[in-house]
C-alpha positions in Angstrom: -20.3 18.2 1.5 -18.1 16.3 -0.9 -16.4 13.2 0.7 -13.5 11.2 -0.5 -13.4 7.6 0.8 -10.0 6.0 0.8 -9.6 2.3 1.7 -6.6 0.1 2.3 -7.0 -3.2 0.4 -5.6 -6.4 2.1 -7.4 -7.2 5.3 -9.7 -4.2 4.9 -11.5 -4.1 1.5 -10.4 -7.5 0.2 -9.8 -10.9 1.8 -7.8 -14.0 0.8 -9.5 -14.3 -2.5 -8.4 -10.7 -3.5 -11.8 -9.7 -4.7 -14.3 -7.0 -3.5 -17.5 -8.6 -2.3 -20.6 -7.7 -4.4 -22.4 -5.9 -1.5 -19.2 -3.9 -0.8 -18.9 -2.9 -4.4 -22.6 -1.9 -4.4 -22.0 0.4 -1.4 -19.0 2.1 -3.1 -21.0 2.6 -6.4 -23.8 4.2 -4.3 -21.3 6.7 -2.9 -19.9 7.5 -6.3 -23.5 7.9 -7.7 -24.3 10.5 -5.0 -21.2 12.6 -6.0 -18.6 11.3 -3.5 -15.2 9.9 -4.5 -13.6 6.6 -3.8 -10.1 5.2 -4.2 -7.5 2.9 -2.6 -4.6 3.7 -0.3 -2.5 0.6 -0.4 1.0 -0.8 -0.2 0.3 -2.7 -3.5 1.5 -1.5 -6.9 -0.7 -0.3 -9.8 -0.3 -3.7 -11.5 -2.2 -5.6 -8.8 -4.5 -2.7 -7.8 -5.9 -2.4 -11.3 -6.9 -6.0 -11.4 -8.4 -6.1 -7.9 -10.5 -3.0 -8.3 -11.5 -3.5 -11.9 -15.1 -4.0 -10.9 -15.3 -0.5 -9.3 -16.5 2.0 -11.9 -15.5 5.6 -11.6 -12.6 5.2 -9.2 -10.2 8.1 -8.7 -6.4 7.8 -9.0 -5.1 5.6 -6.2 -2.4 6.0 -3.5 -0.1 3.1 -4.3 3.1 1.7 -2.8 2.3 3.2 0.7 2.2 6.7 -0.8 5.3 6.6 -3.0 3.0 7.1 -6.0 -0.4 8.4 -7.1 -1.5 6.4 -10.1 -4.2 7.4 -12.7 -5.6 4.2 -14.1 -7.5 5.9 -17.0 -4.3 7.6 -18.2 -2.1 4.7 -17.0 0.5 7.1 -15.6 1.8 8.4 -12.3 0.5 11.8 -11.2 3.1 11.9 -8.4 6.2 9.8 -7.6 8.5 9.9 -4.6 11.8 8.1 -5.2 14.7 6.8 -3.1 18.1 8.2 -3.9 21.0 5.9 -5.0 22.9 6.8 -1.9 20.0 5.7 0.4 19.8 2.5 -1.5 23.4 1.8 -0.9 23.1 2.5 2.8 20.2 0.1 3.1 22.0 -2.5 1.1 24.9 -2.4 3.5 22.6 -3.2 6.4 20.7 -6.0 4.4 24.0 -7.6 3.4 25.4 -7.5 6.9 22.3 -9.4 8.2 22.2 -11.8 5.2 18.7 -10.6 4.3 17.4 -10.5 0.7 15.0 -7.8 -0.5 13.0 -6.9 -3.6 13.9 -3.4 -4.9 11.0 -1.8 -6.8 11.9 0.6 -9.6 9.8 2.6 -12.1 10.4 3.4 -15.8 7.4 5.2 -17.4 4.4 3.2 -16.3 6.3 0.0 -15.9 7.7 -1.5 -12.7 10.9 -3.5 -12.7 11.6 -5.5 -9.4 15.2 -6.4 -8.8 16.1 -9.3 -6.6 19.0 -11.6 -5.7 19.1 -15.3 -5.3 18.9 -17.4 -3.2 15.4 -16.7 -1.9 13.3 -18.1 0.9 10.2 -20.1 -0.1 8.0 -17.2 1.0 10.0 -14.9 -1.3 9.7 -17.3 -4.2 6.0 -17.6 -3.8 5.7 -13.8 -3.6 7.6 -13.5 -6.9 5.8 -16.3 -8.7 2.4 -14.9 -7.8 3.3 -11.6 -9.3 5.1 -12.8 -12.4 3.4 -12.4 -15.8 1.8 -9.0 -15.3 2.2 -6.6 -18.3 2.9 -3.8 -15.8 5.6 -5.5 -13.7 8.8 -7.5 -14.5 11.0 -9.4 -12.0 14.7 -9.1 -12.8 17.5 -11.1 -11.1 20.4 -8.8 -10.3 21.0 -5.3 -9.2 19.2 -2.2 -10.5 21.1 0.1 -12.9 22.1 3.4 -11.4 19.7 5.2 -13.9 16.6 3.4 -12.4 14.1 5.4 -10.4 14.1 3.5 -7.1 10.8 3.5 -5.2 11.0 1.1 -2.3 12.5 -2.1 -0.7 10.3 -5.0 0.2 11.6 -7.6 2.6 9.7 -10.8 3.4 11.2 -12.9 6.2 10.7 -14.2 9.7 9.6 -12.2 12.8 13.0 -12.4 14.4 15.0 -11.4 11.3 12.7 -8.5 10.3 12.9 -7.3 13.9 16.7 -7.2 13.7 16.5 -5.3 10.5 14.0 -2.8 12.0 16.5 -2.1 14.8 19.2 -1.2 12.3 17.2 0.9 9.8 16.9 4.1 11.9 20.6 4.7 11.2 19.7 5.5 7.6 18.5 9.2 7.5 15.7 10.4 5.2 13.8 7.2 5.0 10.5 5.8 6.3 9.9 2.1 7.0 7.1 -0.2 8.2 7.3 -3.6 9.7 4.1 -5.7 9.9 2.8 -9.2 9.9 1.3 -10.7 6.7 -2.5 -10.7 7.0 -2.7 -13.8 4.7 0.2 -15.8 6.2 1.1 -15.0 9.9 4.4 -16.8 9.6 5.7 -14.1 7.3 6.7 -10.5 8.2 7.2 -7.6 5.9 9.6 -4.6 6.1 8.9 -2.0 3.5 11.2 1.0 3.2 10.6 4.3 1.3 11.9 7.8 1.0 10.7 9.9 4.0 8.4 11.9 1.7 6.4 8.9 0.7 3.4 8.2 2.9 -0.3 7.6 2.6 -0.7 11.0 4.4 1.1 12.8 1.6 -1.2 10.9 -0.9 -4.3 12.1 1.0 -3.2 15.7 0.8 -2.5 15.4 -2.9 -5.9 14.0 -3.7 -7.8 16.4 -1.4 -6.2 19.4 -3.1 -6.4 18.1 -6.6 -10.1 17.2 -6.5 -11.4 19.7 -3.9 -12.8 17.3 -1.4 -14.3 18.8 1.8 -13.8 15.6 3.9 -11.7 12.5 3.7 -12.9 9.2 5.4 -10.3 6.4 5.6 -10.3 2.7 6.3 -7.5 0.4 7.3 -6.3 -2.6 9.4 -2.5 -2.3 9.9 0.3 0.0 11.2 1.1 1.4 7.7 -2.4 2.9 7.8 -1.6 5.2 10.7 -0.4 8.0 8.4 -3.6 7.6 6.4 -5.7 8.1 9.6 -3.6 11.1 10.7 -4.3 12.9 7.4 -8.0 11.9 7.1 -10.9 13.7 8.9 -12.3 10.3 10.0 -10.5 7.0 10.2 -12.2 3.7 10.7 -10.5 0.5 11.7 -12.0 -2.9 10.6 -12.8 -5.5 13.3 -9.6 -7.5 12.7 -7.3 -4.4 12.8 -4.2 -4.2 15.0 -4.7 -2.5 18.3 -2.5 0.5 17.5 -4.8 1.4 14.6 -7.9 0.9 16.6 -6.6 3.3 19.2 -6.0 5.9 16.6 -9.4 5.4 14.9 -12.5 7.5 14.9 -14.4 4.2 15.2 -14.2 0.5 14.7 -16.4 -1.3 12.2 -17.9 -4.1 14.3 -19.1 -6.2 11.4 -16.4 -8.8 11.1 -16.6 -9.6 7.4 -14.7 -8.2 4.5 -17.8 -6.4 3.1 -18.1 -4.1 6.1 -16.2 -1.2 4.5 -18.2 -1.0 1.3 -21.5 -1.3 3.2 -20.4 1.5 5.6 -19.5 3.7 2.6 -22.9 3.1 1.0 -24.9 4.2 4.0 -22.5 7.0 5.1 -24.4 10.2 5.9 -27.7 8.5 5.5 
């Protein structure tokens, strides 16, 4: 039986150093060697995923930006892309402006990502931008996106209280999907990410399952944006530090409380 293993990255497969531990990589390579598949299902963009997972040889296209895209790293192109309409962007902007909240708007042109933002920024937003500046695959642009841009998603980084107020208002926008969650690296920061309703890790699972003919999908995650991933997979395993909502939805919980647990589990799966 051919199995596809799909793992979230931050807090699941990688820790604060943003690297895959050697024992975890060894387990993943063992699965690929026996004929199974491996890839990521992450909120991150291809620009950072390619760097983080560079040590993994033979990886399949990844579910990126919470399912808004499927990216083939060998061909350096999107196999699938789900975009936000200009009208939906304007409706979301009205809410953001009314609350005085800044957001990063991710857009795609070819294989390149342009991220539009407005000053002033909070320190957390500045650090987010600085850490991601300099990639050949991504450019941060101050100002509003042109109407011709392919809009992918909004990313808000702010306090617990302000993101909670935003989350209360967003259901008024039809045809979108959003997630609010705490930063696994800095608990003072909260994220709200908003996509077209057709963008989800579940949709990405279905795309990869059908394209490559996998009999089974086994998924791994730690946060609420992994719930759609678990729903679409045959088995879903939460890591030890996962939020309770995901643990309740999981097939099982990996009790080994270190960042190498997922790769080791994959390596010995079915053995």
